[in-house]
N, C-alpha and C positions, 0 to 999 in steps of 0.2 A: 504494500500500500504506500502511497505517497506520504512524505513526512507530515504535511499539514493534516492529513486524514488521521494519522496515528496520534498526533497531538490533540486533535479535537476529540477523538475517542477517549484518550487518557483523561482529558479535562472533564469529560462527561461523567467520570467516576467521582468527581470532587464537587464541592459546593459551587453553585453557579458563579459566585463572585470571583472565583479563581480562574475562570475561562475567558477573561477579557482579551481584547486584541493585544494590548501590551504584553500580557503573559504569553500569548501565542507567538508573537514576534521574538520575544526573548528566548523561549524554548527552541524555536527554529534556529536562531542565531547560535545558540550554545551547541545544538546538535551539529550544525555545520562546522563549528569550531573544534569540537571534540572528536567527531566521527563522521567526516564528510562521505565516506564510502559505506556507512551504515553496517560496519562489520559486527559480528556477534561478540568478538573479543578483541582487545587491543593486540596489535601485532607483537610488540615487545613489552609486555607488562600484564598486570592482573585485572585491568579495568574491563568492564563489559557493557554492551548496549550502546544505544544512540547517544547517551550522555556520559559514557565512560565512568560508571560508578565502580568503586572498589568495595569489597565486602566490609572492610574496616573504616571506610570513608563515607560515601554517600548512602550506602545501604544502612550502615549503623546509625548514621546521622538521622535519617528520616524515621528509623525504628525507635529511636530513643528521645528525640527532641519533643518537649511538651506541646509545641505547636503542631507537630505533624504525626505523632505516634498513633493517635486514635484514627485519624484519616488514613494513614498507611495500613492499619489493620483492616479498615473498610475496603480499601483498594485490593488488598490481597484476597480478602473474602470474595469480592466480586470477580476476581480472576481465578478463583478456585485454587488458591495457593496458601500454603501454611505460612503463618507470620513467624518465620524463622530465617535468620540471616543467610544461611547456606542456600535454602530453597529460593529466596528472593534473588540472591546473587546469581544462581544458575539460570533462573527464569528471565532475568532482565535482558540478557543478550538475545533471547529468542522471542521475546514479547515486547515489541516497541510501544504498545499501548500502556503496558505496565511501566515501562521505562519513562514514558512521557508523564504519567501521573506522578511517579515518584520524583522525577526531576522538578515538577511544579511544587511538590511538597518541600523539596530542599530549598527552593526559592522562597517559599512561605516562611521558612525558619529565619530568614533575614529580618532583622528588626526595622530596617529602613523601608520606606514606601517603594512600591514597584515603580520604576521609571516609566514615563510616557513611551508609547511605541516608537516615536522618532528621536528619543533621547539616547543616542549612541554612547555618550560619555557615561550617563547613568547606568546603562545596561552593562558597559564594560566594568564599571566599579562594582556592580552587584555580582557579576561573573567572577571577578577576582576574589571578592569576599566569600562567596559560597562554594566555588569549585576549587579555589586555591591551586591553580595549575602549576605544576613543578617547572614547566618550560619557561615560566615567566622570569624566574631567577636567572636563567641562562640566556634568554632572548626576548627581553621585554619589548623592544621596538618591533621586532618581527611578529610577535604574538599580538601586539596591539593593532598593527596594520592588518593582520589576518582577521581579527575580530571586526574591525571597521568594515572590511569587505563583506564578511558574513552577515553583519547586521544590516547592511544595505541590501543584500540579497534577500534576507528575511523580510524586510519591509515590502519588497516587491512581490514576494511569494505568498504573503499572508493577506488575504482580502480584508478590506475594512469592515 
């Protein structure tokens, strides 16, 4: 399925206020940033799925954060999945709808407001806070330029 369809299905598992266009644009941009080829697993590393969650990172984060835990349980129940880190970690690479819902929950854990759809700088700052990409320490300018391109592509790809 196309990325936007997977995102919409994932967001449909969450409260309606989480499915705004700014959220869809951000999810689209982050997926393009993290996994443009939509591989099940990272080529050299432990991350899985469209948003490249690691078991001890994004998976653990949405399972334990007070803002996301109950909703993550609901999402897992809706996808017929045990609320267990290994089960989620294994499924997230094969289930892009699950991946999108959990990625939105990771964004939900951020205490700052969601940036507007066209706020590339705000989206970049949120991405850095919530995903904490390791490549940023090695290549900050390159990673930032890539995000700028991905955010622009996301704005074009996500209908208003």
